N, C-alpha and C positions, 0 to 999 in steps of 0.2 A: 616866558615860554610861550611860542604860538601854538594855538591849538587848531586842530582840523577835524572835520568828519571823517576824512580818509586819507591815508597815506599811501602812496604807491611807490615802492622801491625798485626802480628799473624800468627804463622806458623802452621795452621790446614789444614784440607782436601782440603780446596780451595787455601789458601796462598801458601802451598809449591809448587804445580804444576805451579802455576801462576807465581810465582817469576822465577822458572827455565825457564818457556817459555819466559818470557820477556827477561831474560839474554841471552838465546839462540838466541834471536832474535836482539841482539846487544846493548840492552838497559842497561845502568848501574843502578843496583838494590840495594836496601837495604831491609833486611828483620829484622824486630824488633820482639823479642820474650822475654816475661817476665819469662818464665819457661823452657819448654822443646819443642822441635821440634816435631811436629806430631798432636799437638792438643788434644782434648778430645778423640777422636776415639781411637788413639793409646795409649795414656796414661791413661785415666781414663774411657773409655766407651766400644766400640765395642770389642777391643782385649783383654783386661784383663778379662771382664765379660764373653765373649764367650768361653774363655780358661778355666776358672774355672767352668762354666756351663757343659762344656764336662766332667770334672772330677766328677760332681756331677751326671751326667746321668749315668756314668759308675758304681758309687756306688749305685745307685738306681737299675739298671739293676742286678747287683751282688746279691743285697739283695733278689730280687725278682725272681732269677733264677730258682726257684722250678717251677715256671709256665711253663718255657720252658723244664722242666726236667733237669735242671743242678742245682744240690744242692751244697751249700757251707756252710762253717762255719760262724763264727762271722766276720762281715766285719769291719775292722778297718781302720779310716780315717787318714792319715798321712799329716796332714794340713800343715805342714812345706814343705812337698814335693809339694804340690798343689801351694803353693805360690811361690816357687823356679821355677816352671815350667811356671806360669803365668809371673813372672818378667823376665824370659829368653826369652819369646816370645815378651814380650813388649820392652825390651831392643834391641831385634834384630830389630823390626819394627822401633823403634826411630832412632836406629843407621843408618839404611838403608835411612831414610828420611833425616837425618843430613848429611850423606855423600853426598847424591844427591844434597843437596844445596852447600855444601863445593866445590864439583867437578864442579859446574856450573860457566861459565866464566862471568866476569863483576858483581859478586854478592858478597855482604858483609853481614855477620850476625852480629847483634848487639843485645847483651842481655841487657833488662832492661824494665823499664814500660815507656810506650809512652804517651804523651799528646800533644793537638794541641797548637800552639802558633798562627797561623792563617791557611788559608786554603792551604798553600804550606809549612809551617814550623812545624818541630816537636821537641819536647823536650823529651830527653830520660834520665831517672834517673835510676842509678844502684849503687851498692856498690861502685864502682871505681870513681863515680862522676856523673856529668851531661854533656850532649853534645846535640848540636842542629844541625839538618840536614834539607835540603830542598829537596822537590821533585815536578816535575811537575805534576805526577800523583800519587795519593795515594788510597791504597786499604785496607779497613779494615775488618779483618778476626778473630776477637777477640773471638768469640764464646759466650758460656754461661756457668754459673757455677750454683751449686744447689741453688734453692730458698729456702730461711728459713722463714716460715710463722710466724706471729706475734702471738705466742702462749704464754699464761702466763707461766712464769718460763723458757722460753727458753734460755734467757741470763744466768741464774744461773745454768742451767742442761747440763751435757755433753751429747752430742748426736752424731749420726753418720750421714754422707751423703752418697751418691752413690760413692764419691771419697774415703772418709776415710773407708768405710767398707771393701774395697779392700785391705787396709793396715793393718787391724786388725789381730793381730798374734794367735787369739785364734777363736774358733767357739762359737758364743753366746749360753748361755744356753737357753735363751728365748728372742728373737728379736721380738720387738713390731714395726710395720712399719705404719707410718702415710701417708697414701695415698694408692690407688689402681690402680694406672697406669702402664705403660709399664715397667718402671725401678723397681717399687715395685714388681711386679709379678715375673720378672726374677730373682731379688735378694732374694726374699722370698722363692721361690721354691728352689732355689740353696742352700741357708742356711739351709732349712728344710731337704733336702737330704744329707747334711753334718751332720745332727744330731741336729740341733737346733730345739726348739720348736718355732713355728712362729704364730704371731697373726697379721692380717691385718686389720687397720682400715680406710675405705672409707666413705667419706661425702656423696657421691652420693648414688643413689638407686641401683647401679650395680657396680662391677668392671669394668674397661675399659670403663668409660662413654662415650667416643666418638664412640664406636663400636655398631653395632646391638645388640639387646638383646641375640639373640641366640649364639653369640660369646661369651658374658659374661656368660651365662649359663653353657656352656660346660667347660670354664676354671674353673669357681667356683666349678662345681662338681669334676673335676679332683683335685683341690687343697684340697678339703674337704675328698676326698678318701686318700689323702696323708697326712691326720692329719693336715692340715694348717687351723687355725681358721680364718674365714672370717666374718667381721662384716660391714654391708653397713649402710647407713642412720647414720653414726658415725661422728659426729662434735667434734673433739677434741678440748677441752677448756682450758687444762693446762697439764704440764709435771713438773716433779720434781724426787728428789732423787740423791743420790751419789752412793753408791754400789748398792742399789736395786732401779731401776727406777720405776716412777709411771706416767701412762698416764690417764688422766681423760678425758671421752667423753660423750657427750649427744647423745644416741641412741634412736630415736623414742620418744624424750621427757623424757627419763629416764636416770638419770646419773649414769655411771658405771665407775670403775677405775680397770685399768689393771697394773699388776706388772710384771716386767722381768728384765734381766740383761743389756739389750740394747735397745736404741730407734734409729730407722732410720727414718730421715725426708726425704720422698720421695714424695714431694708436687709440683714437677715440677722443671723448671729451669729460670733463669733470665739472661738477656743480660749483658756482662761485657762492659758496656759504661760509667759507673760512673766517672772513673778518666780519661777518654779520653779528656775531656773539649771541647766536639763537638760544643757547641756554639761558641768558638772562630773561629771555621772554617766554620760556617754557616750550618752545618749538622743537620738537624731536626729529633728528635725521637718522637715516640708515648707516650702515657701516661704511658706505662710499660717500657720505656726505650729502645725499639728495633728501629734500624735506619729505617727511611723512605726510600724507593728505588722505582724507576719506574720498568717497565718491562725489562729493560736492566741493572738493579742493580746499576743505577745512584743514588747518593743521592742528596740532595738539593744544594749541593755545585757541581759545574760544573766539577771539576777535581778529584772529590772523589767518590768511589764506596765502596759497602758494600757486602760481601759475607758470606755465611754460616749461621749459627744460630743467629748471632747478628743482623739480619735484620728481624727476626720474620718469621712466616710461618712454613712449616714443617721442624723439626729439625732433619735431617737425614744426615749421611755421603754422601749418594749418591746425594743428593740435594746439599750439598756444592760442591761437585765435578763438578755437572752440572752447578752450578754458575760459576766456572773456566771456563768451557768449552765456556759458553756464552760470558763471557767478553773477553777471549783470542781471540776467532773467531771474535767478532766484532772489536777489537782493531787491531789485527795482521793480519787478514785476510779479512778485509772489509766485514765481514759477517752482517747479520741482524737477529740474534737470539734473542729471548726474553723468559721469564718465562711463557708467556702465553699458557695456555693449556697442559703444560708438564705433564706426568704422575707422580704420586707419590707412586711407589711401597715402601712397608716396610714390615719388618718381626720382630715379637716378638719371642725372643728364649727362651720361656717356652717350656715345653714338655708335650703335643704336641705344635708345633709351631703355630704361627697365621702369615699367609701370606695374605697381603692385597694390593689391587690396584684398582684405579677408584672408582666409586661411591659405596656406601653401599646401602642396600635397604631402609634404612631411608632416606637418600639423594635423590635418586630416587623418592620416594614418595613425599618429600617435593617439589621437582621441578615439580611435576605433569606430570611426563613422562608416556608414554604408555610403560611400561616395563613388563617383565616376570621374574619369578625367578626359576632357575633349582637348585636343591639340592639332594646330594646324601650323606648318612651317611657311614662313614668309616667302619661300620659293613657289609656293602655290597661291599666293594673294596676287590678283592682277595688278593692283595699284603699286605693290612693292616691285613687281617685274617692269612695269612702265617706268618707273622712276629710278630704276637701277640699284635699289637698296633693298637687298633680300636677306640680310643677315637677321636671323631671330625667328620668333614663333610668336602665336597667341595661344595661351592655356587657360582653361578654365576648370575649376573644381566644382562639381555640382552634387547636391543630394540626390541619390539614386531613387528615392522613393518619393520626395515631394517635388523633385525636378527643378530646385531652386538653386541659385548660383551661390556657392560658399565662399568662393575666392577666385582671384585671377592674377596671372602674371603675363605681362606683354613685354617682350624684347622686340624692339623695332623702331623704325622711324615714327615719331610722334607716338611712341608707346604708351605715354601718360594719357594722352587724349583717348586712345582706344580703351585703355583701362577704365577710364572715367564712364564710358558708356555702360560697361559691365556693372560698375559701382552703382549707377542709377538704377539699373535692373534690380540689383541687390536690395536697395533701398524700396523700391516698389514691389518687391516680392513678385517679379516678372520671371516666369519660368524660362528655362532654355529652349522649350518648344516654342514660345512665343516669339523669341529673338530668332529662331531657326526660320520660321515663316513670316517674319517681318520684312517689309519692303524698304530697303535702303538705297539711297542714290547711287547710281553707278558712274564710274568706277571710284568708290571710296575704300579706304582701309576698312571703314565700318562695315561694308557689304561683305566682307570676309567673314564675319560673325555668322551669316547663314551656313557657310561652308564649315565653320568651326564646330557647330552643333550637327550639321548633317552626317557627321561620323558616327553618331549614335543610331542612325537609322538602320 
C-alpha cells in the first residue's frame, strides 16, 4: 500500500491549488480524480457557460443594433462554432490545471473513484482495477452535481441538466426549464438569445427566491421583454414524452401542461458524497449529504478536511478557493484563519448582471439592524445612458449609525465589477460619505456611486 503525507480527493478549485501547495512544501501528495482536472468550474460551470453567454450577448446586440443606429440583416447562429469556441477555452483551462499538477514535485495523479476504508486509507476503483492508498491528512473536494427532483415520470423521460445542456449539439426549439434560480436564468436567457423559445417554471413566488423582491422584478421584466415566458407559483408535478416533451405544473391551484422539445431540470445541486463511504472514516454529513465542518474546515474526523461545494454553504468558485487559502495558511504557515465573517461576493451572468455582496435589505430587516438604503436607477447613470443599457439599479445597505456599507446589489451592465468596488469599501471600513465625496473618473459606472449616496444628503 502506497503511503502519502496528504491525499486530495477531487481536483476542483480548492483541491488543485491545495495539492500543489502541499507538494511544493515537500509533502508527498496524491490527487484522486474520477473525471477531469479542474472541477465543475472549468468543465461544466463558469468557463463553458460564461463563454457561451458571451456569444449569446453578441447575437442579442447584433439583432438589436438598430437601437444604436447600426442596422444589419438576418442574424445567423453558427452553433457549431459557438460550441467549438467553448470547448477550446475549456480544454485550454483544463490543460493548464492538469499541467500544473503534473509539473508539481512530489505529486501523483490517480484517476478513479475513491471511497474510504477507514479515516486514513482510501480504495480507488478504475477501469484498470483497484488500488489502496494511505494518507496522514485527507482533503475532500468532490463538489456537487445537478440535483434531480423526484417528479413523476423523471425516470422514464429524457431531460437535460446544466451539464448535458452544454453538450447539446442543437439549439432547442422550445426549452422548458424547471426552476428559477441562478443556473436557470443564465441558461434560459442564453438559449433564448440563440433562438430557442424558453419557458421557466419556478415554484416560488418570484424568480431568484433568495434575493430581494426588487432584484427579481427587474430580471423578470428583462426576461419578459426578451420573450421568455416566466411562470411563478408553479409546482411541477410530472414530466413525460419522447419526441415531444410535456411538463405538468400546478400554478396557483390550476393544472397546466406545457409542451416543448427539451426539458432542463435546474432545481439546484447535490453533494457528491454517496459513494465515498464517509461513515467508514467517521465523517458526518447533514440530512442532505453535505459534509459537516467547523470554522477551519475540519470534519468530524481529526485528520480529514472538506473544501468547496461538498461541505454546503455558498457554492461558488471564489469560496472554494478561499477554503484552500484557509487550510493551506493554517497547516503550512501556522495561521489561524477561519470562515467566520468572510464576505460572500457573487455574480449572476444574466444580461444585465446581478452583483451581490454582504447583507440584502431583507436580511438587514430580519436582523433588526438600524440601516438605510441608497438606491439609484440605471436610467440616472450617465454611462448607462450613453451605452444604451439602462436596465437595473445600484443599491447599497448601510449602517445608519456607523455609516459603513453592510451590503450591495447591483443589477446592470458590469454589475459584478461595480459591486466589487463596494466590497472593497466594506473590506476597508470605508464609509459611504467617503465614497460620496471621492473623485471617480468620468464617465464610468463607478462615478454613479457619488450619486448613489447623494440621496442621503
